[in-house]
C-alpha positions, 0 to 999 in steps of 0.5 A: 111568454111567447108561443112555440110557433113564434120561437120556431120562426125566430130559430129558422131566421137565425139559422138562415142568417148563418147558412154556411154554418148550418151546411157545414154542420149538416154535412159533418154529421152526415159524413160521421154517420156514413163513416161510422156505418161503413166501419161497423159493417166492415168490422161486422163482416170480418170479425163478428159473422161466422163463415157461411157455407157459401163463403167456404165453398167459394174459398175452396173453389178459388183455391182449387182454381189457383192450384189447377192454374199452376199444375200444368206449368209444374208438370211441364217443368217450368219454374214456379214463381216461388222457385225463381225467388230462391 
């Protein structure tokens, strides 16, 4: 029976002989793990996390800012973008 060290050396020699296959396999596994982590992070942020107070405050601030941007145009009598489409 051969020693584990001898088998490890033999395995390393066989992998070195097929270097392209090893590189493709390592890159494929790395990309798979990266894509999986990115998709899970996006799913977690969009569907699983409850809205935070900071997120709600930011949404309210942005909504108020957009409303304020349209308010002077409406008071001056200019047509709104929605009115132009009708």
